C-alpha positions as YAML, in Angstrom:
chain: A
units: angstrom
residues:
- id: 1
  name: MET
  ca: [0.00, 0.00, 0.00]
- id: 2
  name: SER
  ca: [1.08, 3.58, -0.42]
- id: 3
  name: GLY
  ca: [0.53, 6.43, 1.96]
- id: 4
  name: ILE
  ca: [1.80, 9.61, 3.54]
- id: 5
  name: ILE
  ca: [2.24, 11.17, 6.98]
- id: 6
  name: GLY
  ca: [0.43, 14.33, 7.98]
- id: 7
  name: LYS
  ca: [-1.04, 16.51, 10.68]
- id: 8
  name: LYS
  ca: [-4.70, 16.98, 11.57]
- id: 9
  name: ILE
  ca: [-5.70, 20.64, 11.17]
- id: 10
  name: GLY
  ca: [-9.39, 20.52, 12.11]
- id: 11
  name: MET
  ca: [-12.87, 19.90, 10.76]
- id: 12
  name: THR
  ca: [-15.09, 21.71, 8.28]
- id: 13
  name: SER
  ca: [-17.78, 20.83, 5.75]
- id: 14
  name: VAL
  ca: [-18.11, 20.99, 1.98]
- id: 15
  name: PHE
  ca: [-20.92, 20.47, -0.50]
- id: 16
  name: GLY
  ca: [-20.57, 17.35, -2.62]
- id: 17
  name: ALA
  ca: [-21.48, 16.94, -6.27]
- id: 18
  name: ASP
  ca: [-24.96, 15.77, -5.28]
- id: 19
  name: GLY
  ca: [-25.56, 18.89, -3.17]
- id: 20
  name: ARG
  ca: [-25.16, 17.16, 0.22]
- id: 21
  name: ASN
  ca: [-23.26, 18.95, 2.96]
- id: 22
  name: VAL
  ca: [-20.46, 16.54, 3.97]
- id: 23
  name: ALA
  ca: [-18.54, 16.84, 7.24]
- id: 24
  name: CYS
  ca: [-14.81, 16.68, 6.49]
- id: 25
  name: THR
  ca: [-11.44, 16.69, 8.20]
- id: 26
  name: LEU
  ca: [-8.63, 18.93, 6.92]
- id: 27
  name: ILE
  ca: [-5.21, 17.30, 6.99]
- id: 28
  name: GLU
  ca: [-1.83, 18.79, 6.15]
- id: 29
  name: ALA
  ca: [-0.21, 15.78, 4.43]
- id: 30
  name: GLY
  ca: [3.49, 15.97, 3.68]
- id: 31
  name: PRO
  ca: [5.76, 16.80, 2.10]
- id: 32
  name: CYS
  ca: [7.54, 13.61, 3.15]
- id: 33
  name: VAL
  ca: [11.08, 12.51, 2.37]
- id: 34
  name: VAL
  ca: [12.05, 8.95, 1.41]
- id: 35
  name: THR
  ca: [14.51, 8.01, 4.16]
- id: 36
  name: GLN
  ca: [14.90, 4.32, 3.28]
- id: 37
  name: VAL
  ca: [13.99, 1.97, 0.43]
- id: 38
  name: LYS
  ca: [13.78, -1.74, 1.29]
- id: 39
  name: ASN
  ca: [13.79, -4.58, -1.23]
- id: 40
  name: GLU
  ca: [13.56, -8.37, -1.37]
- id: 41
  name: ASP
  ca: [17.30, -8.94, -1.77]
- id: 42
  name: THR
  ca: [18.52, -7.11, 1.32]
- id: 43
  name: ASP
  ca: [15.48, -6.99, 3.61]
- id: 44
  name: GLY
  ca: [13.23, -9.84, 2.49]
- id: 45
  name: TYR
  ca: [10.34, -7.57, 1.57]
- id: 46
  name: THR
  ca: [9.67, -4.35, -0.31]
- id: 47
  name: ALA
  ca: [8.85, -1.17, 1.57]
- id: 48
  name: VAL
  ca: [9.43, 2.57, 1.61]
- id: 49
  name: GLN
  ca: [10.18, 4.52, 4.79]
- id: 50
  name: LEU
  ca: [8.99, 8.13, 4.84]
- id: 51
  name: GLY
  ca: [10.03, 10.91, 7.20]
- id: 52
  name: TYR
  ca: [7.86, 13.87, 8.19]
- id: 53
  name: GLY
  ca: [8.30, 16.93, 10.40]
- id: 54
  name: GLU
  ca: [11.52, 18.57, 11.51]
- id: 55
  name: ARG
  ca: [13.46, 17.35, 14.54]
- id: 56
  name: LYS
  ca: [16.16, 19.35, 16.35]
- id: 57
  name: GLU
  ca: [19.60, 17.97, 15.55]
- id: 58
  name: LYS
  ca: [20.72, 18.13, 19.19]
- id: 59
  name: ARG
  ca: [17.82, 15.81, 20.07]
- id: 60
  name: THR
  ca: [18.72, 13.27, 17.38]
- id: 61
  name: THR
  ca: [20.84, 10.22, 18.16]
- id: 62
  name: LYS
  ca: [24.04, 9.60, 16.21]
- id: 63
  name: ALA
  ca: [22.53, 6.49, 14.65]
- id: 64
  name: LEU
  ca: [19.57, 8.47, 13.30]
- id: 65
  name: LYS
  ca: [21.86, 11.29, 12.15]
- id: 66
  name: GLY
  ca: [23.71, 8.78, 9.99]
- id: 67
  name: HIS
  ca: [20.42, 7.34, 8.78]
- id: 68
  name: PHE
  ca: [19.20, 10.76, 7.62]
- id: 69
  name: ALA
  ca: [22.62, 11.67, 6.19]
- id: 70
  name: LYS
  ca: [22.34, 8.72, 3.78]
- id: 71
  name: ALA
  ca: [19.09, 10.20, 2.50]
- id: 72
  name: LYS
  ca: [20.72, 13.66, 2.35]
- id: 73
  name: THR
  ca: [17.97, 15.21, 4.42]
- id: 74
  name: THR
  ca: [17.57, 16.93, 7.77]
- id: 75
  name: PRO
  ca: [16.47, 14.93, 10.87]
- id: 76
  name: LYS
  ca: [12.77, 14.09, 10.79]
- id: 77
  name: GLN
  ca: [10.35, 13.83, 13.70]
- id: 78
  name: HIS
  ca: [8.25, 10.92, 12.44]
- id: 79
  name: LEU
  ca: [9.26, 7.82, 10.48]
- id: 80
  name: VAL
  ca: [6.66, 5.47, 9.01]
- id: 81
  name: GLU
  ca: [7.19, 2.43, 6.82]
- id: 82
  name: PHE
  ca: [4.78, 1.57, 4.01]
- id: 83
  name: ARG
  ca: [5.08, -2.01, 2.74]
- id: 84
  name: ASP
  ca: [4.62, -2.82, -0.95]
- id: 85
  name: PHE
  ca: [4.47, 0.84, -1.96]
- id: 86
  name: ARG
  ca: [2.16, 1.60, -4.88]
- id: 87
  name: VAL
  ca: [2.98, -0.10, -8.19]
- id: 88
  name: GLU
  ca: [3.32, 3.21, -10.03]
- id: 89
  name: PHE
  ca: [6.38, 4.03, -7.92]
- id: 90
  name: ASP
  ca: [8.24, 0.74, -8.46]
- id: 91
  name: GLY
  ca: [11.75, 1.63, -9.54]
- id: 92
  name: GLY
  ca: [10.89, 5.32, -9.32]
- id: 93
  name: VAL
  ca: [11.29, 5.96, -5.60]
- id: 94
  name: GLU
  ca: [14.78, 7.10, -4.66]
- id: 95
  name: LEU
  ca: [16.49, 7.83, -1.38]
- id: 96
  name: GLY
  ca: [16.00, 11.49, -0.46]
- id: 97
  name: GLN
  ca: [13.09, 11.96, -2.87]
- id: 98
  name: GLU
  ca: [10.36, 14.31, -1.67]
- id: 99
  name: LEU
  ca: [6.76, 13.12, -2.02]
- id: 100
  name: SER
  ca: [3.72, 15.37, -1.77]
- id: 101
  name: VAL
  ca: [0.07, 14.54, -1.25]
- id: 102
  name: ALA
  ca: [-0.75, 15.01, -4.96]
- id: 103
  name: ASP
  ca: [1.84, 12.34, -5.90]
- id: 104
  name: ILE
  ca: [-0.08, 9.65, -4.02]
- id: 105
  name: PHE
  ca: [-3.76, 10.59, -3.77]
- id: 106
  name: GLN
  ca: [-6.40, 11.85, -6.15]
- id: 107
  name: GLU
  ca: [-9.85, 13.25, -5.52]
- id: 108
  name: GLU
  ca: [-12.55, 10.61, -4.97]
- id: 109
  name: ASP
  ca: [-9.98, 8.06, -3.77]
- id: 110
  name: PHE
  ca: [-10.81, 6.12, -0.62]
- id: 111
  name: VAL
  ca: [-8.23, 6.19, 2.17]
- id: 112
  name: ASP
  ca: [-7.67, 4.73, 5.63]
- id: 113
  name: VAL
  ca: [-6.52, 7.08, 8.39]
- id: 114
  name: ILE
  ca: [-4.52, 5.92, 11.42]
- id: 115
  name: ALA
  ca: [-3.91, 8.04, 14.52]
- id: 116
  name: ASN
  ca: [-3.87, 7.94, 18.30]
- id: 117
  name: SER
  ca: [-7.23, 8.82, 19.80]
- id: 118
  name: LYS
  ca: [-7.59, 11.55, 22.41]
- id: 119
  name: GLY
  ca: [-6.44, 10.51, 25.87]
- id: 120
  name: LYS
  ca: [-9.09, 10.90, 28.59]
- id: 121
  name: GLY
  ca: [-7.11, 9.75, 31.62]
- id: 122
  name: PHE
  ca: [-8.46, 7.37, 34.28]
- id: 123
  name: GLN
  ca: [-12.22, 6.98, 33.81]
- id: 124
  name: GLY
  ca: [-15.00, 4.95, 35.39]
- id: 125
  name: VAL
  ca: [-17.07, 2.24, 33.77]
- id: 126
  name: VAL
  ca: [-19.92, 4.55, 32.72]
- id: 127
  name: LYS
  ca: [-17.69, 6.72, 30.55]
- id: 128
  name: ARG
  ca: [-15.26, 4.01, 29.55]
- id: 129
  name: HIS
  ca: [-17.68, 1.18, 28.71]
- id: 130
  name: ASN
  ca: [-21.09, 2.92, 28.58]
- id: 131
  name: PHE
  ca: [-22.44, 1.16, 31.67]
- id: 132
  name: GLY
  ca: [-25.87, 2.29, 32.82]
- id: 133
  name: GLY
  ca: [-24.98, 2.38, 36.50]
- id: 134
  name: VAL
  ca: [-26.22, 0.14, 39.31]
- id: 135
  name: GLY
  ca: [-29.92, 0.11, 40.11]
- id: 136
  name: GLN
  ca: [-30.78, 3.39, 38.37]
- id: 137
  name: ALA
  ca: [-31.25, 5.16, 41.76]
- id: 138
  name: THR
  ca: [-33.68, 2.55, 43.13]
- id: 139
  name: HIS
  ca: [-33.52, -0.03, 45.93]
- id: 140
  name: GLY
  ca: [-32.02, 2.36, 48.42]
- id: 141
  name: GLN
  ca: [-28.87, 3.05, 46.47]
- id: 142
  name: HIS
  ca: [-26.89, 5.97, 47.86]
- id: 143
  name: ASN
  ca: [-24.35, 7.69, 45.63]
- id: 144
  name: ARG
  ca: [-23.86, 4.48, 43.65]
- id: 145
  name: LEU
  ca: [-25.28, 5.37, 40.24]
- id: 146
  name: ARG
  ca: [-21.94, 5.12, 38.43]
- id: 147
  name: ALA
  ca: [-20.55, 2.11, 40.30]
- id: 148
  name: PRO
  ca: [-19.60, -1.06, 38.37]
- id: 149
  name: GLY
  ca: [-21.49, -3.43, 40.66]
- id: 150
  name: SER
  ca: [-20.51, -7.06, 41.16]
- id: 151
  name: ILE
  ca: [-17.42, -8.15, 39.22]
- id: 152
  name: GLY
  ca: [-17.12, -11.85, 40.05]
- id: 153
  name: GLY
  ca: [-18.54, -14.99, 41.65]
- id: 154
  name: ALA
  ca: [-18.24, -16.22, 45.22]
- id: 155
  name: SER
  ca: [-16.59, -19.55, 46.12]
- id: 156
  name: TYR
  ca: [-16.69, -20.46, 42.43]
- id: 157
  name: PRO
  ca: [-14.82, -19.30, 40.38]
- id: 158
  name: ALA
  ca: [-13.32, -17.38, 43.33]
- id: 159
  name: ARG
  ca: [-11.56, -14.99, 40.97]
- id: 160
  name: VAL
  ca: [-12.21, -12.22, 38.47]
- id: 161
  name: PHE
  ca: [-12.02, -13.28, 34.82]
- id: 162
  name: LYS
  ca: [-9.44, -11.67, 32.57]
- id: 163
  name: GLY
  ca: [-10.84, -8.95, 30.32]
- id: 164
  name: MET
  ca: [-13.46, -7.81, 32.84]
- id: 165
  name: ARG
  ca: [-14.63, -4.35, 31.86]
- id: 166
  name: MET
  ca: [-13.60, -2.06, 34.68]
- id: 167
  name: ALA
  ca: [-12.35, 1.48, 35.27]
- id: 168
  name: GLY
  ca: [-8.98, 2.41, 33.84]
- id: 169
  name: ARG
  ca: [-7.03, 4.54, 31.40]
- id: 170
  name: THR
  ca: [-9.24, 5.62, 28.53]
- id: 171
  name: GLY
  ca: [-8.29, 6.76, 25.06]
- id: 172
  name: ASN
  ca: [-4.80, 7.30, 23.60]
- id: 173
  name: ASP
  ca: [-5.20, 4.11, 21.55]
- id: 174
  name: ARG
  ca: [-4.12, 3.52, 17.96]
- id: 175
  name: VAL
  ca: [-7.32, 3.80, 15.92]
- id: 176
  name: LYS
  ca: [-7.83, 3.10, 12.21]
- id: 177
  name: VAL
  ca: [-10.78, 4.63, 10.37]
- id: 178
  name: THR
  ca: [-11.37, 3.04, 6.97]
- id: 179
  name: ASN
  ca: [-12.88, 4.11, 3.66]
- id: 180
  name: LEU
  ca: [-12.86, 7.89, 4.00]
- id: 181
  name: GLN
  ca: [-13.32, 9.59, 0.64]
- id: 182
  name: VAL
  ca: [-10.93, 12.27, -0.58]
- id: 183
  name: MET
  ca: [-13.15, 15.28, -1.20]
- id: 184
  name: LYS
  ca: [-10.51, 17.80, -2.26]
- id: 185
  name: ILE
  ca: [-6.74, 18.21, -2.61]
- id: 186
  name: ILE
  ca: [-4.91, 21.55, -2.44]
- id: 187
  name: PRO
  ca: [-1.40, 20.58, -3.63]
- id: 188
  name: GLU
  ca: [0.22, 24.02, -3.29]
- id: 189
  name: LYS
  ca: [-0.54, 23.99, 0.45]
- id: 190
  name: ASN
  ca: [-0.13, 20.21, 0.98]
- id: 191
  name: LEU
  ca: [-3.74, 19.96, 2.18]
- id: 192
  name: ILE
  ca: [-6.18, 17.10, 1.76]
- id: 193
  name: LEU
  ca: [-9.84, 17.07, 2.72]
- id: 194
  name: VAL
  ca: [-11.33, 13.69, 3.66]
- id: 195
  name: SER
  ca: [-14.94, 12.90, 4.51]
- id: 196
  name: GLY
  ca: [-15.85, 12.10, 8.10]
- id: 197
  name: SER
  ca: [-13.90, 12.40, 11.34]
- id: 198
  name: VAL
  ca: [-10.34, 11.38, 12.11]
- id: 199
  name: PRO
  ca: [-8.99, 10.18, 15.49]
- id: 200
  name: GLY
  ca: [-6.88, 12.41, 17.69]
- id: 201
  name: PRO
  ca: [-6.63, 16.10, 18.62]
- id: 202
  name: LYS
  ca: [-5.83, 19.05, 16.40]
- id: 203
  name: ASN
  ca: [-2.17, 19.10, 15.33]
- id: 204
  name: GLY
  ca: [-1.99, 15.37, 16.03]
- id: 205
  name: THR
  ca: [0.03, 13.19, 13.68]
- id: 206
  name: VAL
  ca: [-1.96, 11.00, 11.29]
- id: 207
  name: ILE
  ca: [-1.05, 8.35, 8.72]
- id: 208
  name: LEU
  ca: [-3.00, 8.13, 5.47]
- id: 209
  name: GLU
  ca: [-3.01, 4.81, 3.61]
- id: 210
  name: LYS
  ca: [-4.36, 4.04, 0.17]
...
């Protein structure tokens, strides 16, 4: 698959060809630099590694400095590998080559977007798992509406099963949203407009796959 790395700008809406108002997410995608090209002979599979965003040189390890020097580019903040990059680029992707959003996507394409969802900290079962609460304020419950209730048996099984839905850290998970349509591309500003919502906060890093 082919793809590109970008940054979520925010949400807006546009009118489609059929006159419907479509909610969209604006993403600044690229430009990305090819920092490594893998092939069957040396690596056992074909892939292209792209770099996006600038990283301070003093915060870059010597190993990464050498890695970026081979590609003749400055240190990059994010590195993502795309296996079996699109057929059109076979033999045409070179180390240090700069790829923009218009090189990979076209309007009306369907893309998958990967990002980390918003972190919500430690949350209870009502917010985390959509529990209805215990008893719905009946049977003499006092301040127990959002409690999880019983979580296990008594003498048998005498333990709590793995995977029990309980309170805990919520959000900040890798989420993939599939089949979002490309509504518009603005190549001079490296912007792409995709239908629907995308995980994560504004200015969060996203990966677009075709």
